[in-house]
N, C-alpha and C positions, 0 to 999 in steps of 0.2 A: 389390688396390686400391692406388693410389698414395698414398704417405705424404706428402701435402701438407697443411699446416696454415697457416691464416691467422688470427691471433688479434688482435682489436681493431683499432684504427686508430692509426697512428704519430703521435707528436707532430709537428705540422707545423713545417717550417723556414721562416724568414723570408727574403724575397727579393723582387726586382723584375726586370722584363724588361730585357734588354740594349739599350742605346741606340744609335741611329744619330747620328753627329755631324752638325753643321750643315754645309751645303754653301756657306756664305757665303765670299766671298773674304777670307781672313785670312792674316796672316803667322804664322810659327811663334812669334812673340813676343807674339801677341795671344790673349787668352782668348776662347774661343768662347762667344757669348751665345745666348739663345733667339731664335727667329724672331719676326718681327713679329706673327704670328698668335697667339703665346703658347700654342700647343698643347703640353700636357705629354705627350700620348700619343706624340709623335715622339721623346721623349727617355727616357733611362733611366740608371740607376745600375748599377754592377757587381752581379752576382747575389751575394746573401749567403745561405749555407747554414749552418745550425747545425752546430757541430762541425767546421768547416773553417777554413782560413786559407791565404793564399798563401805560397809559399816565398820566403824572402829571397834565395835564390840565383838562381832562374830564374822565379819567378812561378807555378810549377806549384801547383795546388790540392792541399792536404794534408789528411789526416785523421789522428787520433791512433790509435796501436796499442793504446791502453788502458794503456800503461806509459810515463809521461812521460820517464823516464830513457832508455828505448829510442828514443823519438821524437828526443831530442837526438842520440843516436849515429847515427841515420839521416839527419841533416840537417834535422830539424824535424818529421818525421812520415812517414807513408806517402802517396806520391803517388796521387791518384785516377787510375784507369785502369791500375794496375800490380798485380803479383803479389808478395806477400811469402811466401817459402818458409822455414818453420821446420824445421830438421833436428832430429828428435825425439831426446831423450835415451834412453838404453838402456831404461829402464823406463817411459817416457812419463808421467812425473810432472810435470815442470816445463813441458814443451811443451804439455800439455793445459791448464795454468794460463794460459799466454800466450794460448792459443786462447780461453779464457773471458773474459779481460780484453778482447780484441778485440771480442767480441760484447757484453759488458757496456757498453763505451764507446758502441756503436751504440744500445743501448736508452736510455741517459742522454741522448743527443743527438737522439733521435727518428728515427734512421735505420731504413730497412727492412733486415731481416736475411734471409739465405738460408743455412741451415745444412744441410750435407750430410755424411753419415756412413754407413759400412758396419758400424760397431761399436755405436754407441749411438743410441737414438731421439732425434732433435733436440729433442723436447719435454722429454725427461729432461735433456739438456744444458743447456737454458735454466733448468731448476729448480736447477742447480748453480752458476749464475753468482754471483760475489762481490758483496757489497753495497757501494755507494759510500760513501766516507768524507767526513766534514765536513772542510773545509780546515784548521780550527784543530786538529782531532784528528790530522791528518797531521803537522803540525809538531811536535806534542807527542810523537808516537810516535818521530820521528827524534831529537828532543832526548833522550828517555829512553834510546834505544839508544846515543847518543853518550856519555852519562854513565855507562852501565853497562859500557862497553867497557874491558877490563882489558889495555891495551897501553901502550907507551911514549908519553909526552906528545907527541912529535913525530909519531908515527904517527897519534895521535888527531886532531891538528890537520889533517893532510893528508887523512885520510879524511872528516872533517866538511866540509872545504872542497870536496873532490871531490863529496861527496854533495849538498851544496846547490848546486853548480854544475849538476848534472843536474836540479835541481828548478826548475819555473817559480815565479814570484813568488806567494807565498801570499796568499790573500784571506780576510778574516774572514767568518763567517756560513756558512750551509748551502751544500751543493754546488749549483752552478749549471750548467744545461745549455748556457748560452751560452759557457762556458769552453772552451778547447782543452786536452784532456787532463785526466783525473780519476784519483784514487787509490781503491783498493778494499781492503776488509777481507776477506782470504782466510779468516778464521775465521767469517764470517757469510754468509748467503745473501741475494740480492737480494729486496727486498719483492715479494710476489706481485702487488700492484696495479700495479707498474711493468711486470712481465712481461705482465700481461693488457692493459695499455694500449698495448703495442707491436705493431708489425706485422711478422710474420715468416712465412717459408715453410720447410718442412722437406722434406728428401730423405733417406729412409731406404732404402738399397739393398736390404736383404733383402725389403722389401715391394714394391719396384719390380721385383725380379727374378722375382717370382712371376707377373707379368703376361706374357701371350703377346705376342711381337713377332717379326715376320719381319725378320731382319737380313740385309741384303745383305752379301756378302763384302767386308770391309775390314780395316784394320789396327787398328781400335779394338775394345776389349772391349765387351760388352753394357752393363756398368755405366757406362763412360765415355760411350757414346753417349746413354744415358738422361739422364745428368747434364748433358751439354752441351745437349741439347734442353730440359731443365728450366730451366737458366740462361738460355738464349736466349729462351724464352717469357716469363720474368719481366722480362727487360731490355726486350723490345719491347712487351709488353702493358701494362706499368706506366709506360712512358715514360722509362726510364732511358737509352734510346738517344739519343745526342747529335744524330742526324739526325732524330729524331722527338721534339720537345720535349714535356716533361710538361705535361699539361693543367692540373694543379694546381700548387701551390708546388713548387719544385725540392727534391729530396732526394737522399740518397746511398744506394746499395745496398751493404751489407757482405756479402760472400760468405765463408763459412768452410767449408773442406773438411778433414775429419779423416782422418788415416791414409791419404792417397792413395798408391797404389803397393803397398799391403799385399795379401796374398792374399785378404782379405775383399772386395776390389773385383773379384775374379776375375782379378787380374794375377799372372803367375808371375815377375815381375822380381826378386822377393826370394827365390824358391825355387831358381832355377838360375842358374849363372854366365852362361849365354847365353840369358837370358830374352827375351821379346818386348818389346824396348825401344821399338819403333815405336809401340806402343799408348799408352804413357805420354807419350812426347815429342810425339806428334801431338795428344794431348789438351791438353797445355800450350800448344802452338802455336795451336790453335784458340781455347782459352780466352783467351789474351792478346790475340788479335784482337778478341774480343768486348768485352774490358775497355777497349781503347784508344779505342773510339768510344762509351763510356757513362760515366755518373756512378756508377762503382762501384769498389770496392777489394776485393782478395781476399787472404785469409791461408790458406795450405795447410800442414798439418803432414805430414811424410813420414818414415818410418823408414829413412833413408838408411844407417844402420849395418847394415841387413840386406841391402843391395844389394852383391853381391860384385864386380860388374864396375865398376871405377872409371871407365871410359869412359862408362858410362851416367850416373853421377853428374855427370860433367863436362857432358854434354849437358843434363841436367835443370837444372843451375845456369845454363847459358847461356840457357835458355828462361825463366828466372825473372828478375825485375827486382831484387829485394832478397833476399839470402840470409843467414839468421842461424842459427848452429849452437849447440846446447846440449849440453854435456858434463857429465854428472852424476858426482859422486865415489862414488856408491853402488857397492860391489863392486870399486872400483879401489884402487890403491896410494895415491892421493892422499887417500883417505878417512882414513887414519891419518897422513898427512904433517903435521907440526906447522906447516908453512908455510901450509897451507890449512885449519887447524882452525876458522877463523871463517866458512868458506864452504861452500856445498853443491855448487858446480860452476863451470865456466867458460862464458863466452858468447863466441862468435866471430862478428864481423861480417865475413862472407866477401865480400859484394858489396853495393855501393850503386849504384842506377841512375843513369846519365847518359842521360836520355831523348833520343831522336832521334839517337843516336850509335851507332857500332858497338862501342865499348868501354865498360867500366864503371869506376866508382871503387872504390877500396879504402880502408877506414877507416884513419886515421892512429893511432887509439887501439888499443893492444894490451893484453894482460894484464888482461882484464876478467873479474871473477868475480861470481857472484850468490849470494844467500842468501835463504831464505824464513824470515822471522820469524813470530811468532804471527799478525800481521796483514798485513804488507807484504812484497812481493817487491822486493828492492833490487839494484842493480847498482853495483859499486865497482871501483876499481883493486886488483888483487891485489898485495899487498905482503908 
């Protein structure tokens, strides 16, 4: 039986229909006014969707990754219609946390979730999502961390300045779904009522693979075919396709795919040096085509450290829009290096998308480190 779950109804997003401009003869210096008929149905304002904002660089619609500091490093957030590839750390500790932040941000904003995994049941993943933090508690936690930091005064000032530079302006009061980007308490679980009120779809590959399916010969594995069909059905049937406007208020589909490329998905790309790379690369190619024409954003975690063929990693990178690598210090020489005693690993911004172009941008910010405190996951300059 297919592991598809739809729980509750998502919190609706606010918005209005897109307007057609007046066809009156006006110059470029005149403001367009309403027609003589005064009909409001012919006009519109820009669509407003909860948890989104336009990019200040190119006007592209953005959603938050669930980690405001990462949003800033990516140019303001994750562009709708794009793929964010997270290169997993060796023990998949911190990459799974970013994956949960991405999903938690969707629940807070009332977005529809599509969670796909070959390792964990999507319902169990949702039960492990972190709880949202009150804005005033966020500032308090950062202030306490700054006061307890035992380093030279100059380093403290630099780190505090960098840390608050990555933070959006704080607001007093409880967390608001109308904000862009929220903070989460990694030590607590999201309240059950928020999960039950959300709308989500689950794809659990072990249950999908038990169903009988006559597969025509092609370069895609059984798991990838089923997943693409599942994603396509959700996009088209629920109106996330841009060419088929949603019947209700517009919303965002957040797609989270865990451990893509691992043997659990039936892919041998991590097992042999000359694995079938066509299956993974073709999946990413088709997936990106689906996203480009839909109100959706996708985060994929992939164990790239297990892929022995570097040429395959290069192709996977080129088929992704944004690529972020996590390097954990666990089991490495840096774990005992005094230079990194305050951190748990490094974060590498390998690729930032330049949409509708043949090349991509590279982040100017280098030497970024992360650490997981009792509540917060923070990104700082490694000094």
